Each structure stands twice: as structure tokens, then as C-alpha cells.
C-alpha positions as CSV (number, residue, x, y, z in Angstrom):
1,X,-54.4,-105.3,-106.1
2,X,-54.1,-107.4,-109.2
3,X,-56.2,-110.4,-110.1
4,X,-55.3,-112.7,-113.2
5,X,-57.5,-115.8,-113.4
6,X,-60.2,-117.9,-115.4
7,X,-63.8,-116.8,-114.4
8,X,-66.3,-119.3,-115.4
9,X,-70.0,-118.6,-115.1
10,X,-72.8,-121.0,-114.7
11,X,-76.7,-120.4,-114.5
12,X,-78.1,-122.7,-111.8
13,X,-81.6,-123.9,-111.2
14,X,-82.3,-124.7,-107.4
15,X,-81.7,-128.4,-108.0
16,X,-78.5,-127.8,-109.8
17,X,-77.3,-125.5,-107.0
18,X,-78.2,-128.1,-104.4
19,X,-76.1,-130.8,-106.3
20,X,-73.1,-128.4,-106.3
21,X,-73.4,-127.6,-102.7
22,X,-73.8,-131.3,-101.8
23,X,-70.5,-131.9,-103.8
24,X,-68.7,-129.0,-102.1
25,X,-69.3,-130.4,-98.6
26,X,-66.0,-131.3,-96.9
27,X,-64.1,-129.5,-99.8
28,X,-65.2,-125.9,-99.6
29,X,-66.4,-123.5,-96.9
30,X,-67.8,-120.1,-96.6
31,X,-64.8,-117.7,-96.9
32,X,-63.6,-114.9,-94.6
33,X,-66.1,-112.4,-96.5
34,X,-69.2,-114.8,-95.9
35,X,-72.3,-113.6,-97.2
36,X,-72.3,-110.0,-98.6
37,X,-74.5,-107.7,-100.5
38,X,-72.2,-106.3,-103.3
39,X,-72.9,-103.0,-104.8
40,X,-71.4,-101.7,-108.1
41,X,-71.7,-98.6,-110.2
42,X,-70.9,-99.3,-113.8
43,X,-69.3,-96.5,-116.0
44,X,-69.9,-96.3,-119.7
45,X,-70.2,-93.7,-122.5
46,X,-73.4,-91.8,-123.4
47,X,-73.9,-94.6,-126.3
48,X,-73.1,-97.4,-123.9
49,X,-70.1,-98.2,-126.1
50,X,-68.3,-100.4,-123.5
51,X,-71.1,-102.8,-122.9
52,X,-72.2,-102.9,-126.4
53,X,-68.8,-104.0,-127.5
54,X,-68.5,-106.5,-124.7
55,X,-71.9,-108.1,-125.8
56,X,-70.6,-108.4,-129.3
57,X,-68.2,-111.1,-128.2
58,X,-64.7,-109.6,-128.9
59,X,-61.4,-111.4,-128.0
60,X,-60.7,-108.3,-125.7
61,X,-63.2,-106.3,-123.5
62,X,-62.9,-103.9,-120.7
63,X,-65.1,-102.2,-118.0
64,X,-64.9,-99.7,-115.2
65,X,-66.8,-99.8,-112.0
66,X,-66.8,-98.7,-108.5
67,X,-67.6,-101.4,-105.8
68,X,-68.5,-101.6,-102.2
69,X,-69.5,-104.4,-100.0
70,X,-72.0,-102.4,-97.8
71,X,-73.6,-99.0,-98.0
72,X,-70.8,-96.3,-97.6
73,X,-70.7,-92.8,-96.8
74,X,-68.6,-90.1,-98.7
75,X,-65.3,-90.6,-96.5
76,X,-65.5,-94.5,-96.5
77,X,-63.4,-96.4,-98.8
78,X,-64.7,-98.1,-102.0
79,X,-62.8,-100.0,-104.8
80,X,-62.3,-98.6,-108.0
81,X,-61.9,-101.5,-110.5
82,X,-60.6,-101.9,-114.1
83,X,-61.6,-105.4,-115.3
84,X,-60.2,-106.6,-118.7
85,X,-60.9,-110.0,-120.2
86,X,-58.5,-111.3,-123.1
87,X,-58.8,-114.8,-124.7
88,X,-60.8,-116.0,-121.8
89,X,-58.5,-114.7,-119.0
90,X,-59.7,-112.1,-116.4
91,X,-57.3,-109.3,-115.5
92,X,-58.7,-107.2,-112.6
93,X,-57.0,-104.2,-111.1
94,X,-58.4,-102.3,-108.3
95,X,-57.4,-99.5,-105.7
96,X,-59.2,-98.6,-102.5
97,X,-60.0,-95.0,-102.0
98,X,-62.6,-92.9,-100.3
99,X,-65.8,-92.7,-102.1
100,X,-65.9,-89.0,-102.4
101,X,-62.4,-89.0,-104.0
102,X,-63.4,-91.7,-106.4
103,X,-66.4,-89.8,-107.7
104,X,-64.6,-86.5,-108.0
105,X,-61.6,-88.4,-110.1
106,X,-63.8,-90.5,-112.2
107,X,-66.7,-88.0,-113.0
108,X,-65.5,-84.4,-112.3
109,X,-62.0,-84.9,-113.7
110,X,-60.4,-84.4,-110.3
111,X,-56.9,-85.2,-109.2
112,X,-55.8,-88.6,-109.1
113,X,-56.0,-90.2,-105.5
114,X,-52.9,-89.3,-103.2
115,X,-50.3,-92.1,-103.4
116,X,-48.9,-91.0,-100.0
117,X,-52.2,-91.8,-98.0
118,X,-52.5,-95.2,-99.9
119,X,-48.8,-96.4,-100.0
120,X,-49.7,-99.6,-98.2
121,X,-51.5,-100.8,-101.2
122,X,-49.2,-102.9,-103.6
123,X,-49.0,-101.5,-107.1
124,X,-51.2,-98.6,-106.1
125,X,-49.6,-95.9,-108.3
126,X,-49.2,-98.3,-111.4
127,X,-53.0,-99.3,-111.1
128,X,-54.2,-95.8,-110.4
129,X,-52.1,-94.5,-113.6
130,X,-53.5,-97.3,-115.6
131,X,-57.1,-96.4,-114.7
132,X,-56.4,-92.8,-115.4
133,X,-55.0,-93.8,-118.8
134,X,-58.4,-95.5,-119.4
135,X,-60.5,-92.4,-118.6
136,X,-58.3,-90.3,-120.9
137,X,-58.8,-92.8,-123.6
138,X,-62.6,-92.2,-123.4
139,X,-62.4,-88.5,-122.6
140,X,-63.9,-87.6,-126.0
141,X,-66.8,-89.9,-125.9
142,X,-67.2,-89.2,-122.0
143,X,-67.5,-91.8,-119.3
144,X,-70.2,-91.4,-116.5
145,X,-72.1,-93.5,-114.1
146,X,-74.8,-95.5,-115.9
147,X,-76.0,-98.4,-113.8
148,X,-76.3,-99.2,-110.1
149,X,-76.2,-103.1,-109.8
150,X,-76.3,-105.0,-106.7
151,X,-76.7,-108.7,-105.6
152,X,-76.2,-111.0,-102.6
153,X,-73.2,-113.1,-102.7
154,X,-72.0,-116.3,-100.9
155,X,-68.3,-116.8,-101.5
156,X,-66.6,-120.2,-100.8
157,X,-62.9,-121.2,-100.5
158,X,-61.2,-124.7,-100.0
159,X,-61.3,-125.9,-96.5
160,X,-58.2,-125.5,-94.4
161,X,-55.4,-127.7,-95.6
162,X,-56.6,-128.3,-99.1
163,X,-54.1,-127.8,-101.9
164,X,-56.8,-126.7,-104.4
165,X,-56.8,-123.1,-105.5
166,X,-60.3,-122.5,-106.3
167,X,-62.9,-119.9,-105.3
168,X,-66.8,-120.4,-106.0
169,X,-69.4,-117.6,-105.6
170,X,-73.2,-117.8,-105.8
171,X,-75.0,-114.6,-106.8
172,X,-78.8,-114.1,-106.1
173,X,-81.3,-111.3,-106.0
174,X,-79.6,-109.2,-108.8
175,X,-81.1,-105.9,-109.0
176,X,-80.2,-102.8,-111.1
177,X,-81.3,-99.3,-111.8
178,X,-80.3,-96.3,-113.8
179,X,-81.1,-93.7,-111.2
180,X,-79.8,-92.8,-107.7
181,X,-76.2,-94.0,-108.6
182,X,-74.5,-93.7,-105.3
183,X,-73.1,-96.4,-103.0
184,X,-74.5,-94.6,-100.1
185,X,-78.0,-95.5,-101.2
186,X,-79.9,-98.8,-100.4
187,X,-79.8,-101.9,-102.7
188,X,-82.9,-101.7,-104.8
189,X,-83.9,-101.8,-108.4
190,X,-85.4,-104.1,-111.1
191,X,-84.6,-107.8,-111.0
192,X,-82.2,-108.8,-113.6
193,X,-82.7,-112.5,-113.3
194,X,-85.6,-114.9,-112.2
195,X,-85.6,-115.1,-108.5
196,X,-85.1,-118.9,-108.4
197,X,-82.0,-118.9,-110.5
198,X,-78.4,-118.4,-109.2
199,X,-75.4,-117.2,-111.0
200,X,-72.4,-119.3,-109.9
201,X,-68.8,-118.1,-110.8
202,X,-65.9,-120.6,-110.6
203,X,-62.6,-118.8,-110.4
204,X,-59.2,-120.5,-110.9
205,X,-55.7,-119.2,-111.7
206,X,-54.6,-118.9,-115.3
207,X,-52.4,-121.9,-114.7
208,X,-55.1,-123.8,-112.9
209,X,-58.1,-126.2,-113.7
210,X,-61.4,-127.0,-112.4
211,X,-60.9,-130.0,-110.0
212,X,-62.4,-133.3,-110.9
213,X,-64.9,-133.7,-108.4
214,X,-66.6,-130.5,-109.6
215,X,-66.3,-131.3,-113.4
216,X,-67.9,-134.6,-112.5
217,X,-70.7,-132.9,-110.7
218,X,-71.4,-130.5,-113.8
219,X,-71.4,-133.7,-116.1
220,X,-73.8,-135.5,-113.9
221,X,-76.3,-132.8,-113.5
222,X,-76.3,-131.1,-117.0
223,X,-74.5,-128.0,-115.8
224,X,-73.0,-126.1,-118.7
225,X,-70.9,-122.8,-118.8
226,X,-72.9,-119.7,-119.8
227,X,-71.9,-116.4,-121.3
228,X,-74.1,-114.5,-118.8
229,X,-73.3,-110.8,-117.9
230,X,-75.4,-109.1,-115.2
231,X,-74.8,-105.6,-116.6
232,X,-75.2,-106.9,-120.2
233,X,-78.7,-108.3,-119.5
234,X,-79.9,-105.3,-117.8
235,X,-78.6,-103.1,-120.6
236,X,-80.5,-105.2,-123.2
237,X,-83.7,-104.9,-121.5
238,X,-83.4,-101.2,-120.9
239,X,-81.2,-98.9,-122.8
240,X,-80.5,-101.6,-125.4
241,X,-84.1,-101.8,-126.0
242,X,-84.5,-98.1,-126.3
243,X,-81.6,-98.1,-128.8
244,X,-83.2,-100.9,-130.8
245,X,-80.2,-103.1,-130.4
246,X,-80.5,-106.5,-132.0
247,X,-81.0,-108.8,-129.0
248,X,-78.3,-111.5,-128.6
249,X,-78.8,-114.6,-126.4
250,X,-79.1,-113.9,-122.7
251,X,-76.9,-116.9,-122.2
252,X,-75.6,-119.7,-124.3
253,X,-73.3,-122.8,-123.8
254,X,-69.8,-122.1,-125.0
255,X,-67.0,-124.5,-125.2
256,X,-64.1,-124.7,-122.6
257,X,-61.1,-122.8,-123.7
258,X,-57.5,-124.1,-123.4
259,X,-56.2,-123.6,-119.9
260,X,-53.5,-121.1,-121.0
261,X,-53.3,-117.6,-122.0
262,X,-50.9,-114.7,-122.8
263,X,-50.1,-111.8,-120.5
264,X,-51.9,-108.6,-121.4
265,X,-50.3,-105.2,-120.8
266,X,-52.2,-101.9,-121.5
């Protein structure tokens, strides 16, 4: 599965979230996935090179993670995701494989997932090989599971019949830890964000734009974009602090990019 889109983040107070939800009434509705607990295991080098580079604000950044939408056992499927961002556009590629196979492949250097059993997934072999190439690029520095990060998500899509192409998500109860890095384990850990704050993401196609009703809501309520990273914030408060990394702003207002971009091929 391949996603290519703009993903814009906003840090919302309770009153700001209420304003957005009011504006969404009649326009957006809970999508087919509803309310879920998303679990992620982020991979990085021993020196946390991936997240350190991401936090430095480069034009191009990338991350590797395993994701599930509930607790899973070894034989149940999870998503292996390679997420890249280039000039504001997010390119996400992911395949679905059994948890034990994903961990054997990513951690123990095992065989790539079998194409025959997963042939119903579009672009499976291409995405699998791209992820495998990513692993080989970091073979010398070594990639391993570093952080378990979970959060409660409410996902919204346009109401039936709408011509808008937009998805809005609200993430709360963001927790992270550096131990027990298994998707079969419960969601627990240290809070990454104040409990009364919500991370909202607005996702539109690379050739799309935020609808006027939402832009007007942002303007009327002083809601601005934020460069907030869940994994990044946890890193800065844990491993980053131990490594004596100079702290960067946790979030900051950033200008709106032009709604266009180049195709990235790696």
C-alpha cells in the first residue's frame, strides 16, 4: 500500500478541539476504523541517527516502524511501514505480514516476507524490496527496536456524498517506553504530551488543499501548524537528554508550503 499526501499537524487545547469538532459537524464523520489504539515500534540506530536527523529539520527524512491497531500475537498480521518526507510531502509505503515474520526480517536478518502468501497486496514485492534496501543501507550502523509508542486515535472522513478529499485524526493519551518492545504487550508508558492536549493531523492529497471552512476555523481560533513529532519529543526527553543533545523547540509555528511537490523515488 502506498500513500502520497500532505500531513499537517496542529496542537490543540480542549477549546480549540471543540471548535474544530463543531466546524466538522455535517461535513466529517467517524471513519470505518472509528476509535482505535495505535501501537508502534520505532526502529533506529544505536546512536538514534534517524530521529536525530529528522529533528534537525532536513528537506528529506525517513523512519521505519511496525504498527498494529490492537494487541497482536506472533501469527497475527502487523504493518511494516517505511515513511519518508520530502519537501513537505509524505510518502508512506507499507506491507502487512505476520508479526513473527516482521520481527525476524527486521531484527534477526531473516528472509524477506514471502510474496506468494501476500500476493493480494498491491505493490507488495516493490515495497518489500524498498524496505529491505533501507535495512541494508543501515546494516553497518545497525537498526533495532528503540521505542514503543501508542496513542488513542479518532479518525474522521468526509460524509457520504462529499467531494472533499481529506482525512482528519485526533490523537490523545500518547505513551512511550524503551522496554517491552512487543506489539503483543499492553499499551503503557510515560506520557509524551500533557493529557489535556490533542495532536490533530489533517491529511490531503499532494494536489489537494485544506477546505475553506477548516481554514476559516483555524483563523478564527488562532490554530497554527506545529512541527510536533511524538517519537521526537519522547527521544528529546529520554535518550536525547542522556546524549546531551541540544534541545530544539518541541513545536513551532511554520509557514504553509506551496501545494505542490516532486515525486520521490529511492
